[in-house]
C-alpha positions in Angstrom: 26.3 4.7 -28.2 24.6 4.9 -31.3 23.5 1.2 -33.2 22.3 1.9 -36.5 21.0 5.2 -36.2 19.5 3.8 -32.7 20.8 6.2 -29.7 21.0 3.7 -27.1 22.2 5.9 -24.0 19.5 8.4 -25.2 17.1 5.5 -25.2 17.8 4.9 -21.5 18.3 7.7 -20.3 14.4 8.5 -21.3 13.4 5.5 -19.8 14.9 6.1 -16.6 13.7 9.7 -16.5 10.5 8.1 -17.3 10.3 5.4 -14.4 11.5 7.9 -11.8 8.8 10.1 -13.0 5.9 7.8 -12.9 7.7 6.4 -9.2 7.8 10.0 -8.4 4.7 10.8 -9.0 3.0 7.6 -7.7 4.6 8.6 -4.1 3.2 12.3 -4.2 -0.7 11.1 -5.0 -0.1 8.7 -2.4 1.5 11.5 0.4 -0.9 13.8 -1.2 -3.8 12.0 -0.8 -3.7 10.1 2.9 -5.7 6.9 3.5 -8.6 8.5 0.9 -8.2 5.7 -1.1 -7.6 3.4 1.3 -10.7 4.2 2.7 -12.4 4.2 -0.8 -11.3 0.7 -1.8 -12.5 -0.8 1.9 -15.9 1.5 2.0 -16.8 1.2 -1.7 -16.8 -2.9 -2.5 -20.2 -4.1 -0.8 -21.1 -4.5 -4.5 -19.0 -6.7 -7.2 -20.0 -3.3 -9.5 -19.0 -1.0 -7.0 -15.7 -3.1 -6.2 -14.6 -2.9 -9.9 -15.2 1.2 -9.8 -13.0 1.2 -7.1 -9.9 -0.2 -8.2 -10.5 1.5 -11.4 -10.5 5.2 -10.5 -7.9 4.4 -7.8 -5.8 3.0 -10.3 -6.0 5.4 -13.0 -5.5 8.3 -10.3 -2.9 6.6 -8.7 -1.1 5.4 -11.7 -0.1 2.0 -10.6 -2.1 -1.0 -10.6 1.0 -2.8 -8.7 0.2 -0.7 -5.8 -3.3 -1.1 -5.3 -3.1 -4.9 -6.4 -0.8 -5.0 -3.7 -2.8 -2.8 -0.8 -6.0 -5.3 -1.8 -3.9 -8.1 -0.4 -2.9 -6.4 2.8 -6.8 -6.0 3.0 -7.8 -9.3 2.3 -4.9 -11.1 4.2 -6.3 -8.6 7.8 -9.6 -10.1 7.0 -11.1 -6.5 6.0 -12.1 -7.8 2.5 -13.7 -10.9 0.8 -11.8 -12.8 -1.7 -14.9 -11.9 -3.8 -14.3 -8.1 -3.4 -10.6 -8.6 -4.1 -11.4 -10.2 -7.5 -13.7 -7.3 -8.5 -11.3 -4.7 -7.4 -8.3 -6.0 -9.1 -9.9 -6.6 -12.5 -11.1 -3.1 -11.9 -7.4 -2.0 -11.6 -7.5 -3.6 -15.2 -9.1 -0.9 -16.7 -7.5 1.8 -14.6 -4.3 1.3 -15.4 -5.4 2.2 -19.5 -5.2 5.8 -18.2 -1.9 5.8 -18.8 -2.0 4.7 -22.2 -4.4 7.5 -22.9 -2.1 10.1 -21.7 0.7 9.4 -23.4 -0.9 8.8 -26.6 -3.4 12.1 -26.3 -0.3 14.6 -25.0 3.0 12.6 -25.9 2.3 12.6 -29.3 0.7 15.6 -30.6 2.0 18.4 -28.9 5.2 19.8 -28.1 6.4 18.2 -25.1 9.6 20.9 -24.4 6.3 23.1 -24.3 4.5 22.0 -20.9 7.1 19.5 -19.3 9.9 22.1 -19.3 7.2 24.7 -17.0 6.2 21.7 -15.1 9.6 20.9 -14.0 10.9 24.4 -13.7 7.9 25.6 -11.3 7.8 22.1 -9.0 11.1 22.4 -8.9 11.0 26.1 -7.2 8.2 24.9 -5.5 9.9 22.0 -3.5 12.5 24.4 -2.5 10.7 27.7 -1.8 7.6 25.7 -0.4 9.7 23.2 1.5 7.6 24.4 4.9 4.1 23.1 4.1 4.6 19.1 3.0 1.4 19.3 1.3 2.6 22.5 -1.2 6.0 20.6 -1.5 4.1 17.0 -2.7 2.1 19.1 -5.3 5.4 20.7 -6.7 6.8 16.8 -6.7 4.3 15.6 -8.6 4.5 18.7 -11.2 7.9 17.7 -11.5 7.1 14.0 -11.8 4.5 14.6 -14.5 7.2 16.6 -16.5 10.2 13.9 -16.3 6.8 11.3 -18.0 6.9 13.3 -21.0 10.4 14.7 -21.0 11.6 11.0 -20.7 8.8 9.8 -23.5 10.6 12.6 -25.7 13.7 11.0 -25.3 12.9 7.7 -26.1 11.0 9.2 -29.1 14.3 10.7 -30.1 16.3 8.2 -30.1 14.3 5.5 -32.6 13.4 8.6 -34.9 16.5 7.5 -36.9 16.3 3.9 -35.9 12.9 3.7 -37.6 14.3 4.7 -41.0 16.8 2.3 -41.4 14.2 -0.7 -40.2 11.9 -2.3 -41.6 8.4 -3.5 -40.0 7.9 -6.3 -42.0 11.4 -8.0 -40.0 9.5 -8.9 -37.3 6.3 -10.3 -39.1 7.3 -13.3 -39.1 8.1 -14.1 -35.3 3.8 -13.9 -34.7 1.6 -12.5 -32.1 2.8 -14.7 -29.1 6.5 -13.7 -29.3 5.9 -9.9 -29.1 3.3 -10.5 -26.1 5.7 -12.5 -24.3 8.3 -9.1 -24.9 6.1 -7.7 -23.4 5.4 -9.5 -20.5 9.2 -10.0 -19.6 9.6 -6.4 -20.2 6.8 -5.5 -17.6 8.0 -8.4 -15.1 11.4 -6.5 -15.1 10.8 -2.8 -14.9 8.0 -3.7 -12.7 5.7 -1.2 -14.8 3.6 -1.8 -17.6 3.2 1.9 -17.9 6.6 2.1 -19.1 6.2 -0.8 -21.4 3.2 0.9 -23.0 5.2 4.0 -23.3 8.3 2.3 -25.3 5.0 0.1 -27.2 3.8 3.6 -28.4 6.9 5.1 -29.6 7.9 3.0 -31.3 4.7 2.2 -32.9 4.8 6.2 -33.6 8.0 5.7 -35.2 7.1 2.6 -37.1 9.0 0.2 -36.1 6.8 -2.1 -35.2 3.3 -2.7 -36.8 -0.2 -2.1 -34.8 -0.4 -5.7 -34.1 2.9 -6.3 -32.9 2.4 -3.5 -30.7 -1.3 -4.7 -29.4 0.5 -8.1 -29.0 3.2 -6.2 -26.6 0.3 -4.6 -24.6 -1.8 -7.9 -23.8 1.8 -9.4 -22.9 2.4 -6.5 -20.3 -1.3 -6.7 -18.9 0.4 -10.2 -17.8 3.2 -9.4 -16.3 1.7 -6.7 -13.8 0.6 -10.2 -12.0 4.1 -10.9 -11.2 4.3 -7.6 -8.4 1.3 -9.0 -7.1 2.5 -13.0 -6.9 5.7 -11.9 -5.6 3.3 -10.4 -2.8 1.2 -13.1 -2.1 4.5 -15.4 -1.2 4.9 -16.5 2.5 1.1 -15.1 3.0 -1.6 -16.4 4.4 -3.9 -18.5 1.9 -5.9 -15.5 1.1 -3.3 -13.7 -0.2 -2.3 -17.1 -2.6 -6.3 -17.4 -3.3 -7.1 -13.3 -4.2 -3.4 -13.7 -6.2 -4.6 -16.7 -8.7 -7.7 -15.2 -8.9 -5.9 -12.5 -10.7 -3.2 -14.8 -12.4 -6.7 -16.7 -13.8 -8.4 -13.4 -15.2 -5.5 -11.8 -16.6 -3.7 -14.7 -18.8 -7.7 -15.8 -19.9 -8.4 -12.3 -21.3 -4.8 -12.2 -22.5 -5.1 -15.7 -24.4 -8.6 -15.1 -25.6 -7.3 -11.3 -27.0 -4.5 -12.5 -28.7 -7.0 -15.2 -30.6 -9.3 -12.3 -31.3 -6.7 -10.0 -32.2 -7.0 -9.8 -36.1 -10.7 -8.9 -35.4 -10.3 -6.3 -32.5 -7.7 -5.0 -34.9 -9.9 -4.6 -37.9 -12.6 -3.3 -35.4 -10.4 -0.8 -34.1 -8.1 0.6 -36.9 -11.3 0.0 -39.7 -14.5 -0.2 -38.2 -13.9 3.1 -35.4 -11.7 4.5 -37.9 -8.1 4.8 -36.4 -5.8 4.2 -39.2 -4.5 7.2 -39.4 -3.8 7.8 -35.8 -2.4 4.2 -35.1 -1.0 5.5 -31.5 -4.7 6.5 -30.1 -6.2 2.8 -31.3 -3.6 1.0 -29.5 -4.8 3.2 -26.3 -8.4 1.8 -27.4 -7.6 -1.2 -28.1 -5.9 -1.4 -24.4 -9.0 -0.3 -22.8 -11.3 -2.2 -25.2 -10.1 -5.5 -24.2 -9.7 -5.2 -20.6 -13.3 -4.2 -20.4 -14.2 -7.2 -22.2 -11.9 -9.1 -20.0 -14.2 -7.8 -16.6 -17.7 -8.2 -19.0 -16.6 -11.6 -19.1 -15.6 -12.5 -16.2 -18.3 -10.6 -14.0 -21.1 -13.2 -13.9 -18.3 -15.6 -12.7 -16.3 -13.6 -10.0 -17.7 -16.2 -6.9 -16.9 -19.0 -8.9 -13.4 -18.2 -9.8 -13.4 -17.3 -5.6 -14.5 -20.1 -4.8 -12.2 -22.1 -7.4 -9.4 -20.1 -5.6 -10.3 -21.1 -2.2 -10.1 -24.9 -3.3 -6.5 -24.4 -4.1 -5.1 -22.9 -1.0 -7.0 -23.9 1.8 -6.6 -21.7 5.2 -4.3 -23.4 7.8 -6.0 -22.8 11.3 -2.7 -20.5 12.3 -2.0 -19.4 15.6 -0.3 -16.1 16.8 -0.7 -16.8 20.9 1.4 -18.9 23.4 -0.5 -19.1 26.2 -4.7 -19.4 25.3 -4.9 -21.9 22.7 -3.2 -24.7 24.9 -5.2 -24.0 27.8 -8.8 -25.2 28.4 -11.2 -22.0 29.3 -13.2 -24.4 31.4 -10.4 -24.5 34.5 -11.2 -21.1 35.4 -8.2 -20.3 37.3 -5.8 -21.7 34.8 -7.6 -19.8 32.0 -7.9 -16.1 33.7 -4.1 -16.5 33.9 -3.3 -17.8 30.9 -5.4 -15.0 29.3 -3.8 -12.4 31.6 -0.3 -13.4 30.0 -1.4 -13.5 27.0 -2.3 -9.8 26.9 1.3 -9.0 29.0 2.9 -10.6 25.4 0.4 -8.5 23.0 1.5 -5.5 24.9 5.3 -6.3 24.7 4.2 -6.6 20.4 2.4 -3.7 20.3 5.5 -1.9 22.3 7.9 -3.5 19.7 5.1 -2.5 16.6 5.0 1.6 17.7 9.6 1.2 18.1 9.8 0.2 14.6 7.2 2.8 13.3 9.5 5.4 15.0 12.4 3.5 13.9 11.8 2.1 10.6 15.5 1.3 10.1 16.6 -0.4 12.9 17.6 -4.2 13.0 15.1 -6.2 15.0 11.9 -8.4 15.1 9.9 -7.2 12.5 5.9 -7.0 13.4 3.7 -7.4 11.6 0.0 -4.9 11.8 -1.9 -7.4 10.5 -0.7 -10.0 13.0 -1.6 -8.1 15.8 -5.0 -8.1 14.6 -5.4 -11.7 14.1 -3.8 -11.5 17.4 -6.2 -9.5 19.2 -9.1 -11.8 17.2 -7.6 -14.6 18.6 -7.5 -12.9 22.5 -11.6 -11.6 21.7 -12.5 -15.5 21.2 -10.6 -16.9 24.1 -12.0 -13.9 26.3 -15.5 -15.6 25.0 -14.9 -18.7 25.3 -14.2 -17.8 29.5 -17.3 -16.1 30.1 -19.3 -18.8 28.1 -18.6 -20.9 31.5 -19.6 -19.9 34.8 -17.3 -17.4 36.5 -18.0 -15.7 39.7 -19.3 -11.8 39.4 -15.7 -10.6 40.9 -13.8 -13.0 37.7 -15.8 -11.6 35.1 -14.9 -8.0 36.4 -11.8 -9.2 36.4 -11.8 -10.5 32.6 -13.6 -7.2 31.5 -10.7 -5.5 32.5 -8.2 -7.5 30.7 -10.7 -7.4 27.8 -10.6 -3.7 28.1 -6.8 -3.6 28.5 -6.3 -5.7 25.1 -8.3 -3.4 23.2 -6.6 -0.4 24.6 -3.1 -2.0 23.1 -5.1 -3.0 20.0 -6.7 0.8 19.6 -3.0 2.6 20.2 -1.5 0.0 17.7 -3.8 1.1 14.9 -3.3 5.1 15.8 0.7 4.5 15.4 -0.1 2.7 12.2 -2.1 5.3 11.0 0.3 7.8 11.5 3.1 5.5 9.8 3.4 7.7 6.4 3.0 11.3 9.2 5.3 10.4 11.1 8.0 9.9 8.1 7.1 12.6 6.5 7.7 14.8 9.7 10.9 13.2 10.1 12.3 14.3 6.6 11.0 18.0 6.8 13.8 20.4 6.7 12.0 23.1 8.8 13.7 23.0 12.2 10.3 23.9 13.9 8.5 20.7 12.5 11.7 18.9 13.1 12.1 20.0 16.7 8.1 18.4 16.4 8.7 15.0 14.9 11.9 14.7 17.9 9.1 15.7 21.0 7.2 13.0 19.5 9.7 10.5 19.1 11.4 10.9 22.6 7.8 10.6 24.1 7.0 7.5 22.6 10.6 6.0 23.1 10.6 7.0 26.5 7.3 5.0 27.3 8.9 2.0 25.0 12.0 1.9 27.1 9.8 1.9 30.6 7.5 -1.0 28.8 10.6 -3.2 28.2 12.8 -3.3 31.6 9.5 -5.0 32.7 9.2 -9.0 31.9 5.3 -8.6 31.6 4.2 -12.5 30.5 7.9 -14.0 31.6 8.0 -13.8 34.8 4.6 -14.2 37.2 6.1 -13.2 40.4 6.5 -9.4 38.8 6.9 -7.4 41.5 3.3 -4.9 42.0 5.7 -1.6 42.8 6.4 -1.1 39.5 2.7 0.6 39.6 5.1 4.0 40.8 7.5 3.9 37.3 4.1 3.5 35.7 2.9 6.5 36.9 5.8 8.4 36.3 5.8 8.0 32.9 2.0 8.5 32.8 3.0 11.8 34.1 6.0 12.1 31.6 3.7 11.6 28.9 0.7 14.3 30.0 3.6 16.9 30.7 5.2 16.6 27.3 1.5 16.9 26.3 1.8 20.0 27.7 4.8 21.3 26.6 4.1 20.1 22.7 0.9 22.6 23.1 2.9 25.6 24.4 5.9 25.1 21.7 3.0 25.4 19.1 1.7 28.4 20.4 5.1 29.8 20.8 5.4 28.8 16.3 2.5 30.9 16.4 3.8 34.2 18.4 6.8 34.2 16.4 5.2 33.2 12.8 7.3 30.2 12.4 4.9 27.8 10.5 1.2 28.3 8.7 -1.5 28.0 10.7 -2.6 25.0 9.0 0.7 23.1 9.5 0.0 24.0 13.9 -3.7 22.4 13.4 -2.1 19.0 11.2 0.7 19.0 14.3 -1.8 19.5 16.9 -4.0 17.0 15.8 -0.6 14.6 15.3 0.1 15.4 19.0 -3.5 14.2 20.6 -3.2 11.1 18.8 0.1 9.9 20.1 -1.0 11.4 23.1 -4.4 9.4 23.6 -2.5 6.5 22.2 0.1 6.8 25.2 -2.5 6.9 27.6 -4.0 3.7 26.2 -1.0 1.7 26.1 -0.4 3.0 30.5 -4.0 2.1 30.9 -3.2 -1.6 29.5 0.1 -1.4 31.9 -1.6 0.0 35.0 -4.9 -2.6 34.6 -1.6 -5.3 34.2 0.2 -5.0 37.3 -3.6 -4.7 39.0 -4.1 -8.3 38.1 -0.9 -9.7 38.9 -1.7 -12.7 41.7 -5.0 -12.8 40.5 -4.4 -16.6 39.8 -2.6 -19.2 40.7 -2.2 -21.9 38.9 0.9 -21.5 36.3 1.0 -22.2 32.5 3.9 -23.5 30.8 
């Protein structure tokens, strides 16, 4: 379909290929990096400057400010990161996201795109098929395909507007003003959920002469604000700390946009005339994108703590409890407190088993258990344990309380292990290699049997549970240990038959070890809870 020289379908095809390339690139980098970026963001945020650099680096590599910001929201919600740290990281993401504009501006309009996009797609596509046994090399191949698609889509968009630019006079848009173009950029980004796609379109239109530098700059400012939509959506229904982080980013981004729009003529002159980018306005726009974000960070840097304080004042943390028994039981009444404590840990076990089940079967319907909620739940249990022991208790009671706490800690550690293995298990489940597929089946079957046994016992709802269940728990323990040995035997056969690579054997053995340890911790908790039945006679409603 051609409208006044504008190839609509070619443009839409280019946009679709570009967005698909961006999504594929983000996914492949995330799988290749494992938890590296999560670890970096958590570890290197002890000062505001480090937090900004962490956000900037992670976003530049992952090519998604939204992904990093949503990761930060999760850390804030779990209490792992303070609001001040989160604000600094999200400020850094604004600088990091400008890397896309530089890549597109430098490579997308100066080189023959076919000369490097087609080889990348070809080599990557063959790699996905020929290296299917290795998840690592498959993801590297996907990255190459994604990078090729990125520039192929850009080339299609550029071609679609080449003829259109001859029929359009840029002066037609002059009367609309910078604010209108900024709103257009904002809406485009909010709809596509990608500022990178919006900026690629803006650079294409600028290169073809459809819009002026000032109009393109205004659209880039709007796109910068549009990225906050994803973060705002991610905070809906969340805890107060997530809303505080979202509000802080919104204030920072909108304030930077307003100031930049006011100073747009001065900044445009600075980039085009003073720095001499008048002959290369595409590269000049990439510089402008980085410049105004850096200025925004510099201006807000001294006020990060005050911004956090303002946001905290708007959204107060509510006293939220996840417990069913301990929050309404006075710990000074020791017998009642110990029974409530036991029942609460039994309930924690039930929820942990549900969490493990949804991790290995993510598409099943049922109650969704959030890992962050499990973390806060465990914190409530630990806090109640402290209250129990702050009152006078006998040596025997203290030992019983300590055993129950160890059971709770094992439940939490097991949940944490499974949570960290989530991506690896998902990747293994989609692998087409028969050996890796059978490995995944072995792991999921043993976890499912453990879950089924745990669900049979009405841990916290039936205070008169039979203690002869201990034999069944011992049976499942023996099953887990036997499956661990069988798995190692299977790996030996893989090596003997040369079915998979040595590196994959190490990967499978480490995965098996983590799953086995997690299962043991759950079983230890089950045994402790079974032993604890009858230690307190008081009933808690």
